[in-house]
C-alpha positions as CSV (number, residue, x, y, z in Angstrom):
1,X,43.3,143.7,121.1
2,X,45.9,143.5,118.3
3,X,47.9,140.5,117.4
4,X,51.0,141.5,119.4
5,X,48.9,142.2,122.5
6,X,47.2,138.8,122.1
7,X,50.5,137.0,121.8
8,X,52.1,138.8,124.7
9,X,49.1,138.0,126.9
10,X,49.4,134.3,126.0
11,X,53.2,133.9,126.2
12,X,55.6,135.6,128.6
13,X,58.6,135.6,126.2
14,X,61.2,135.8,129.0
15,X,59.7,133.0,131.1
16,X,59.3,130.9,127.9
17,X,63.0,131.3,127.1
18,X,63.9,130.4,130.7
19,X,62.3,126.9,130.2
20,X,65.1,125.9,127.9
21,X,68.1,128.2,128.0
22,X,70.9,128.3,130.5
23,X,73.4,131.0,131.4
24,X,77.0,130.1,130.5
25,X,77.7,129.6,134.2
26,X,74.8,127.1,134.5
27,X,75.9,125.2,131.4
28,X,79.5,125.2,132.6
29,X,78.6,123.7,135.9
30,X,76.5,120.9,134.4
31,X,79.1,120.4,131.7
32,X,81.9,119.9,134.3
33,X,79.6,117.4,136.0
34,X,79.1,115.5,132.8
35,X,82.8,115.4,132.1
36,X,83.5,114.3,135.6
37,X,81.1,111.4,135.2
38,X,82.9,110.3,132.0
39,X,86.4,110.7,133.5
40,X,85.4,108.8,136.7
41,X,84.1,105.9,134.5
42,X,87.4,105.9,132.5
43,X,89.3,105.7,135.8
44,X,87.3,102.7,137.0
45,X,87.8,101.0,133.6
46,X,91.5,101.5,133.7
47,X,91.7,100.0,137.2
48,X,89.3,97.1,136.3
49,X,86.8,98.2,138.9
50,X,83.7,97.8,136.7
51,X,82.2,94.5,135.4
52,X,82.4,94.0,131.7
53,X,78.6,94.0,131.5
54,X,75.9,94.7,134.1
55,X,72.3,93.6,133.4
56,X,69.7,96.3,133.8
57,X,67.6,95.6,136.9
58,X,64.1,94.5,136.3
59,X,62.6,97.3,138.3
60,X,64.7,100.0,136.5
61,X,63.8,98.5,133.1
62,X,60.1,98.8,134.0
63,X,60.6,102.3,135.5
64,X,62.2,103.6,132.3
65,X,59.7,102.0,130.0
66,X,56.7,103.0,132.0
67,X,57.7,106.6,132.8
68,X,54.8,108.8,131.7
69,X,55.1,111.7,129.2
70,X,56.3,114.6,131.3
71,X,53.6,117.2,131.7
72,X,55.9,119.8,133.1
73,X,59.7,120.3,133.0
74,X,62.3,119.0,135.4
75,X,65.5,120.5,136.9
76,X,68.5,119.8,134.6
77,X,70.7,118.9,137.5
78,X,68.2,116.4,138.8
79,X,68.0,114.9,135.3
80,X,71.8,114.6,135.0
81,X,71.8,112.8,138.4
82,X,69.2,110.3,137.1
83,X,71.5,109.6,134.2
84,X,74.5,109.2,136.5
85,X,72.6,106.7,138.8
86,X,70.5,104.8,136.3
87,X,71.8,105.0,132.8
88,X,75.6,105.2,132.8
89,X,76.1,102.1,135.0
90,X,74.3,99.9,132.3
91,X,76.1,100.3,129.0
92,X,76.5,97.7,126.2
93,X,79.9,97.0,127.8
94,X,82.2,97.4,124.8
95,X,84.3,100.1,126.4
96,X,85.4,97.6,129.1
97,X,88.9,96.0,128.5
98,X,87.4,92.6,129.5
99,X,84.6,92.8,126.9
100,X,85.4,90.4,124.0
101,X,81.9,90.2,122.4
102,X,80.8,92.4,119.5
103,X,83.2,94.5,117.3
104,X,82.8,97.9,118.9
105,X,86.0,99.6,120.0
106,X,86.1,102.0,122.9
107,X,86.4,105.7,121.9
108,X,89.7,107.5,122.2
109,X,89.2,110.2,124.9
110,X,89.9,113.0,122.5
111,X,87.2,111.7,120.1
112,X,84.7,111.8,123.0
113,X,85.4,115.5,123.3
114,X,85.0,115.8,119.6
115,X,81.5,114.4,119.8
116,X,80.7,116.9,122.6
117,X,82.0,119.9,120.5
118,X,80.2,118.7,117.4
119,X,76.9,118.6,119.4
120,X,77.6,122.1,120.6
121,X,77.9,123.3,117.0
122,X,74.8,121.3,116.0
123,X,75.5,121.8,112.4
124,X,73.9,119.9,109.5
125,X,76.9,118.6,107.6
126,X,75.0,118.4,104.3
127,X,77.6,120.6,102.6
128,X,78.2,124.3,101.9
129,X,80.8,126.8,103.1
130,X,81.3,125.7,106.7
131,X,84.1,124.1,108.6
132,X,82.5,120.7,108.8
133,X,82.5,120.4,105.0
134,X,86.3,120.9,104.7
135,X,87.0,118.7,107.7
136,X,85.0,115.8,106.3
137,X,86.8,116.1,102.9
138,X,90.1,116.0,104.8
139,X,89.4,112.8,106.7
140,X,87.9,111.2,103.6
141,X,91.1,111.9,101.7
142,X,93.1,110.3,104.6
143,X,90.9,107.2,104.5
144,X,91.2,107.0,100.7
145,X,95.0,107.1,101.1
146,X,95.0,104.3,103.7
147,X,92.7,102.2,101.6
148,X,94.6,102.7,98.4
149,X,91.8,104.6,96.6
150,X,92.6,107.6,94.3
151,X,92.1,111.0,95.8
152,X,89.5,111.8,93.2
153,X,87.3,109.0,94.4
154,X,83.9,109.7,95.9
155,X,83.5,109.5,99.7
156,X,80.9,110.0,102.4
157,X,80.8,109.5,106.2
158,X,77.7,107.5,107.0
159,X,76.2,105.8,110.1
160,X,78.0,102.5,109.7
161,X,78.7,99.4,107.6
162,X,75.1,98.7,106.7
163,X,74.7,102.2,105.2
164,X,78.1,102.1,103.5
165,X,77.1,98.8,101.9
166,X,73.8,100.3,100.8
167,X,75.5,103.4,99.3
168,X,78.1,101.3,97.4
169,X,75.5,98.9,96.0
170,X,73.2,101.7,95.1
171,X,75.9,103.2,92.9
172,X,76.6,99.7,91.5
173,X,72.9,99.3,90.6
174,X,73.0,102.6,88.8
175,X,76.1,101.6,86.8
176,X,75.0,98.0,86.0
177,X,71.4,98.6,85.1
178,X,70.2,97.4,81.7
179,X,67.4,99.9,81.5
180,X,68.0,103.4,80.2
181,X,67.2,105.1,83.6
182,X,67.1,103.0,86.8
183,X,66.3,106.1,88.8
184,X,63.1,106.7,86.8
185,X,61.9,103.2,86.2
186,X,63.4,101.4,89.2
187,X,63.7,97.6,88.8
188,X,60.3,97.5,87.0
189,X,61.7,97.4,83.5
190,X,64.9,95.5,84.1
191,X,64.9,92.8,81.5
192,X,66.7,90.1,83.5
193,X,67.3,89.8,87.2
194,X,70.5,91.2,88.6
195,X,72.6,88.7,90.7
196,X,75.0,89.6,93.5
197,X,77.5,87.3,95.1
198,X,79.0,87.1,98.6
199,X,80.6,84.4,100.7
200,X,78.6,82.2,103.1
201,X,80.4,84.2,105.8
202,X,79.5,87.6,104.5
203,X,77.6,90.0,106.7
204,X,73.8,90.2,106.8
205,X,73.9,93.9,105.8
206,X,74.6,92.7,102.3
207,X,71.3,90.7,102.3
208,X,69.5,93.7,103.6
209,X,70.9,96.0,100.9
210,X,69.9,93.7,98.0
211,X,66.4,93.5,99.4
212,X,66.1,97.3,99.9
213,X,67.4,97.9,96.3
214,X,64.8,95.6,94.8
215,X,67.3,92.9,93.7
216,X,65.8,90.4,96.1
217,X,67.6,87.8,98.3
218,X,66.7,85.0,95.9
219,X,69.3,86.6,93.6
220,X,72.0,86.9,96.3
221,X,74.3,83.9,95.9
222,X,76.1,82.8,99.0
223,X,79.4,81.2,97.8
224,X,80.9,78.4,100.0
225,X,84.2,79.1,101.8
226,X,87.5,77.3,102.0
227,X,89.2,75.8,105.1
228,X,90.2,79.3,106.2
229,X,86.6,80.6,105.8
230,X,87.5,82.7,102.7
231,X,85.3,82.8,99.6
232,X,85.9,79.8,97.3
233,X,87.0,81.6,94.2
234,X,86.6,78.5,91.9
235,X,83.1,78.1,93.1
236,X,82.4,81.8,92.5
237,X,83.5,81.5,88.9
238,X,81.3,78.4,88.4
239,X,78.3,80.1,89.9
240,X,78.7,83.2,87.7
241,X,78.9,81.0,84.6
242,X,75.9,79.0,85.6
243,X,73.8,82.2,86.2
244,X,74.8,83.6,82.8
245,X,73.8,80.3,81.2
246,X,70.4,80.6,83.0
247,X,69.8,84.0,81.4
248,X,70.5,86.0,84.6
249,X,72.6,89.2,84.9
250,X,75.6,88.8,87.3
251,X,76.5,92.4,88.4
252,X,78.5,92.4,91.7
253,X,80.7,90.5,94.0
254,X,80.9,91.6,97.7
255,X,84.2,90.5,99.2
256,X,85.0,90.8,102.9
257,X,88.0,92.5,104.4
258,X,87.4,90.6,107.7
259,X,84.3,88.7,108.5
260,X,82.7,89.2,111.9
261,X,82.5,85.5,112.5
262,X,86.2,84.6,112.2
263,X,88.0,87.6,110.8
264,X,88.6,85.9,107.4
265,X,89.9,88.1,104.6
266,X,88.7,87.1,101.1
267,X,91.4,86.7,98.3
268,X,91.0,90.1,96.7
269,X,93.4,89.7,93.9
270,X,91.7,86.5,92.5
271,X,88.2,88.0,93.0
272,X,89.2,91.2,91.3
273,X,90.5,89.2,88.4
274,X,87.2,87.5,88.0
275,X,85.3,90.8,88.3
276,X,87.5,92.4,85.7
277,X,87.1,89.4,83.3
278,X,83.3,89.2,83.8
279,X,82.7,93.0,84.0
280,X,81.3,92.8,87.5
281,X,81.4,95.5,90.2
282,X,83.6,94.7,93.2
283,X,82.4,96.0,96.6
284,X,84.5,95.4,99.7
285,X,82.8,95.1,103.1
286,X,85.6,96.3,105.3
287,X,83.4,97.5,108.1
288,X,85.4,95.6,110.7
289,X,88.6,94.6,109.0
290,X,89.7,97.1,106.3
291,X,91.8,99.0,108.8
292,X,93.7,95.8,109.3
293,X,95.7,96.8,106.2
294,X,97.8,98.8,108.7
295,X,98.6,95.9,110.9
296,X,102.2,94.6,110.5
297,X,101.0,91.0,110.7
298,X,98.2,91.2,108.1
299,X,99.0,94.0,105.6
300,X,100.1,91.5,103.0
301,X,96.6,89.9,102.9
302,X,95.0,93.1,101.5
303,X,96.7,93.0,98.1
304,X,94.1,93.7,95.5
305,X,91.7,95.5,97.9
306,X,92.5,98.7,96.1
307,X,91.0,97.3,92.9
308,X,87.5,97.5,94.4
309,X,84.9,99.8,92.8
310,X,83.5,100.6,96.2
311,X,84.4,100.0,99.8
312,X,82.8,100.4,103.2
313,X,84.6,100.7,106.6
314,X,83.6,101.7,110.1
315,X,86.0,103.9,112.1
316,X,83.7,103.3,115.1
317,X,84.6,99.6,114.9
318,X,88.4,99.6,115.0
319,X,89.6,103.2,114.8
320,X,88.5,104.1,118.3
321,X,85.8,106.8,117.7
322,X,82.3,106.9,119.1
323,X,79.3,105.4,117.3
324,X,78.1,106.5,114.7
325,X,80.9,106.8,112.2
326,X,81.1,104.7,109.0
327,X,82.5,105.5,105.6
328,X,81.6,104.7,102.0
329,X,84.2,105.1,99.3
330,X,83.4,104.8,95.5
331,X,86.1,105.0,92.8
332,X,83.8,106.7,90.3
333,X,82.9,109.9,92.0
334,X,80.7,111.1,89.2
335,X,78.7,107.9,89.2
336,X,78.2,108.2,92.9
337,X,76.9,111.7,92.4
338,X,74.7,110.7,89.5
339,X,73.2,107.8,91.6
340,X,72.0,110.2,94.3
341,X,72.0,113.8,93.3
342,X,68.7,115.7,92.7
343,X,70.6,118.8,91.4
344,X,70.4,118.9,87.6
345,X,73.7,118.7,85.8
346,X,73.2,122.2,84.3
347,X,73.0,123.7,87.8
348,X,76.0,121.9,89.3
349,X,78.7,124.4,90.0
350,X,82.0,122.5,90.3
351,X,83.9,125.7,91.2
352,X,82.7,124.9,94.7
353,X,82.8,121.7,96.6
354,X,79.5,119.8,95.8
355,X,77.3,119.1,98.8
356,X,77.6,115.7,100.5
357,X,73.8,115.4,100.2
358,X,74.4,114.7,96.5
359,X,76.4,111.6,97.3
360,X,74.1,109.6,99.6
361,X,70.5,109.3,100.9
362,X,70.8,111.8,103.8
363,X,70.1,115.5,103.5
364,X,70.5,116.4,107.1
365,X,73.7,114.9,108.4
366,X,75.5,114.9,111.7
367,X,79.0,116.3,112.0
368,X,80.8,112.9,112.3
369,X,84.1,114.2,110.9
370,X,85.3,116.1,114.0
371,X,85.7,113.1,116.3
372,X,87.4,111.1,113.6
373,X,89.7,114.1,112.6
374,X,90.8,114.5,116.2
375,X,91.6,110.8,116.7
376,X,93.5,110.6,113.4
377,X,95.4,113.8,114.1
378,X,96.3,112.6,117.6
379,X,97.5,109.1,116.5
380,X,98.6,109.5,112.9
381,X,99.1,106.5,110.7
382,X,102.0,105.3,112.9
383,X,99.9,105.3,116.0
384,X,97.1,103.4,114.3
385,X,99.6,100.9,112.9
386,X,100.9,100.3,116.4
387,X,97.5,100.0,118.0
388,X,95.9,97.7,115.4
389,X,99.1,95.5,115.4
390,X,98.9,95.3,119.1
391,X,95.3,94.1,119.0
392,X,96.2,91.4,116.4
393,X,99.2,90.4,118.6
394,X,96.9,90.0,121.6
395,X,94.5,87.8,119.6
396,X,97.5,85.7,118.5
397,X,98.6,85.5,122.2
398,X,95.0,84.4,123.2
399,X,95.2,81.6,120.6
400,X,98.6,80.5,122.0
401,X,97.1,80.4,125.5
402,X,94.1,78.4,124.3
403,X,96.5,75.9,122.6
404,X,98.5,75.6,125.9
405,X,95.4,74.7,128.0
406,X,94.5,71.1,127.9
407,X,90.7,71.6,128.2
408,X,90.5,74.1,125.3
409,X,90.2,73.6,121.6
410,X,91.0,76.3,119.0
411,X,88.3,76.3,116.2
412,X,89.4,79.2,114.0
413,X,92.4,81.4,114.1
414,X,92.4,84.8,112.6
415,X,94.1,86.3,110.8
416,X,92.7,89.5,112.5
417,X,91.6,89.9,116.1
418,X,88.7,87.3,116.2
419,X,89.3,84.0,117.9
420,X,86.9,81.1,117.9
421,X,87.3,78.2,120.4
422,X,85.5,76.0,122.8
423,X,85.9,74.4,126.2
424,X,86.5,70.7,125.4
425,X,87.6,68.6,128.4
426,X,88.3,64.9,127.8
427,X,85.2,62.7,128.1
428,X,82.6,65.6,127.9
429,X,79.6,63.9,126.2
430,X,78.0,67.0,124.6
431,X,80.3,69.9,123.8
432,X,77.6,72.0,122.3
433,X,75.4,71.8,125.4
434,X,78.4,72.3,127.7
435,X,79.6,75.5,125.9
436,X,76.1,76.9,125.7
437,X,75.7,76.5,129.4
438,X,79.0,77.8,130.5
439,X,78.6,80.8,128.2
440,X,75.4,81.7,129.9
441,X,77.1,81.4,133.3
442,X,80.0,83.7,132.2
443,X,77.6,86.3,130.7
444,X,75.4,86.3,133.7
445,X,78.4,86.9,136.0
446,X,79.4,89.8,133.8
447,X,83.0,90.1,135.0
448,X,84.1,89.3,131.5
449,X,81.9,89.0,128.4
450,X,82.0,87.1,125.1
451,X,79.6,85.7,122.6
452,X,79.2,82.6,120.4
453,X,78.9,81.7,116.8
454,X,78.8,78.7,114.6
455,X,81.6,77.3,112.3
456,X,80.7,74.5,110.0
457,X,77.7,73.6,112.2
458,X,79.8,73.6,115.4
459,X,78.8,75.8,118.4
460,X,81.9,77.8,119.4
461,X,82.9,80.6,121.7
462,X,84.0,83.8,120.0
463,X,86.3,86.5,121.5
464,X,87.3,89.7,119.7
465,X,90.1,92.1,120.7
466,X,89.5,95.7,119.5
467,X,90.1,97.5,122.8
468,X,93.3,99.5,123.3
469,X,93.0,99.0,127.1
470,X,92.9,95.2,126.9
471,X,96.0,93.5,128.3
472,X,97.5,90.0,128.6
473,X,96.1,89.7,132.1
474,X,92.6,90.3,130.7
475,X,93.1,87.3,128.4
476,X,94.0,85.1,131.3
477,X,91.0,86.4,133.3
478,X,88.7,85.5,130.3
479,X,90.1,81.9,130.0
480,X,90.0,81.4,133.8
481,X,86.4,82.5,134.0
482,X,85.4,80.1,131.1
483,X,87.3,77.2,132.7
484,X,85.7,77.8,136.1
485,X,82.2,78.1,134.6
486,X,82.9,74.9,132.5
487,X,83.9,73.0,135.6
488,X,80.8,74.1,137.4
489,X,78.6,73.0,134.5
490,X,80.3,69.6,134.3
491,X,79.9,69.1,138.1
492,X,76.2,70.0,137.9
493,X,75.7,67.6,135.0
494,X,77.3,64.7,137.0
495,X,75.3,65.3,140.2
């Protein structure tokens, strides 16, 4: 028996193909069903017919976790029905207009279709002469323009803010090394430790990046904040001076364009002046708040952000596109390329667009640009300005409603769309315990959803507005639910 006969006797090629492929008609039928499921869910959300968050039932959780490795295949229609019954009803909840917890905006419907179409193409957007390459360059140029970065800056769509920070700080490390070749020697031959600075309110992704880059969190300085939770610039200057005097090597300041705790925006102009004077790299963490530069109420607070050497932002946080979609921008495109590229300089052909794989850690990359391109084309800058300004206005309205209710206390106000407050009725003996308990009640009920944080050691409730479907009535629903839960907790404590 020759090799071909042996193969054909072992594998029926037609039946093997049938295991995975579908006719166009079969795919169309299932595709229509999937779109119907999404559309039905959107309709329920618009009519407030779904809870903000629904806990996964214990039995279902056990069923999903314990399901054995399938020995044989299953019918696709049956699988889709399982997803409809047991997966779709239990999301994180951020697409619900009464979800005020983490900073994850709902997706614009057109960007959902973009995600579907990109999956259908299933391209690796590493670079080359394909449509995804040009589309990504297009949206990167648009984002550069919004952020005030030159068109010749480097840019890359990444998974999110953590990766954008890692990319920006990797280029920083490449530029600020004291050794001749950081890529060859790593941190092993660095004569003095590098030092990075962020505010005490800065995101933990900065800590993770300095650890991954070998700088170490012992050399990450967390600068105190002022009364508005912004980096204390005077303290920053003092700390840089003290570190230089101690023989260390200050290299970078990470400023925030909107902290996740309170939405505080660091004073970019003053920080940029220090970085320029001290020859430090300025990275801006704008994962949540950088797009706030378009809001009518807050645009003036971003003066100096365009002086950053690198910047990260997350379109999936406040530009209404599906997860994952982050962006890293670096002013010095050649330094960005040199920090990552494995293509020797003599082989680089700049007559063609260089591959995105030369500007970051990924070789295989998803086609993230399509969903963002569709959303940005549909809305335009004017549409985004209107929507972001509306979210900020709703947050301001929430603060006004909190101030008008006698049993509530505003703890931090903006300037973006994060509001921190607590339920504080007169005579309550332990506000921390009270707010912890009522938060648990509200979250367990699931009709609306928010989280907590700490501000200057105080336990507070935290509500964020990044949902284009959220309305004033949803704000009232939130406060009513908190007040009712608070009253229940107080009564149980008295009995």
